[in-house]
ZAMARGU-4260 file (C-alpha; in steps of 0.2 Angstrom, whole numbers, plus 5000, padded with zeros to 4 digits):
<rodrens>
0) 4379/5215/5436 | 4397/5214/5434 | 4408/5204/5445 | 4417/5218/5452 | 4401/5227/5457
5) 4396/5211/5466 | 4412/5211/5475 | 4411/5229/5480 | 4393/5226/5487 | 4400/5211/5497
10) 4414/5221/5504 | 4402/5235/5509 | 4392/5222/5518 | 4407/5216/5528 | 4412/5233/5533
15) 4396/5242/5536 | 4384/5229/5544 | 4375/5242/5554 | 4383/5259/5551 | 4390/5270/5537
20) 4408/5267/5531 | 4420/5278/5521 | 4421/5274/5503 | 4440/5276/5503 | 4440/5262/5516
25) 4431/5250/5504 | 4441/5255/5490 | 4457/5250/5499 | 4453/5232/5494 | 4450/5236/5476
30) 4462/5250/5472 | 4451/5257/5458 | 4453/5275/5452 | 4442/5286/5463 | 4431/5292/5449
35) 4428/5275/5443 | 4424/5269/5460 | 4412/5283/5463 | 4403/5279/5447 | 4401/5261/5452
40) 4394/5266/5469 | 4381/5278/5460 | 4376/5263/5450 | 4373/5252/5465 | 4364/5267/5473
45) 4352/5267/5457 | 4349/5249/5460 | 4344/5253/5478 | 4358/5241/5485 | 4367/5254/5494
50) 4364/5271/5503 | 4375/5285/5499 | 4379/5301/5510 | 4386/5316/5501 | 4395/5330/5511
55) 4408/5343/5506 | 4413/5346/5524 | 4427/5333/5524 | 4435/5332/5506 | 4450/5322/5512
60) 4438/5308/5517 | 4427/5309/5501 | 4428/5304/5483 | 4429/5317/5470 | 4410/5316/5467
65) 4407/5320/5485 | 4402/5303/5492 | 4409/5302/5510 | 4399/5288/5517 | 4390/5272/5511
70) 4380/5258/5519 | 4371/5243/5512 | 4352/5242/5511 | 4341/5228/5514 | 4339/5226/5495
75) 4358/5224/5494 | 4358/5211/5507 | 4344/5202/5499 | 4353/5202/5482 | 4369/5195/5491
80) 4359/5181/5499 | 4352/5176/5482 | 4370/5175/5476 | 4375/5165/5492 | 4388/5179/5497
85) 4380/5180/5514
</rodrens>
């Protein structure tokens, strides 16, 4: 996994310990293009490291691909523990 994806996962872990967090909030740290950031989130979702909520009700709080909330999964936390991020 790329270093930036590990850092994104670590930031999601910090911001969303027990609840969902806006992907825009997480991206404030990285300042990536919203489409690229959304693609990276979908990659992490395919690995089952994060949970993604899609909703078109709040487009101002969503990424262009419709992701409006994210949270880390137990698999994501376990991956970070193996890397000593937690």
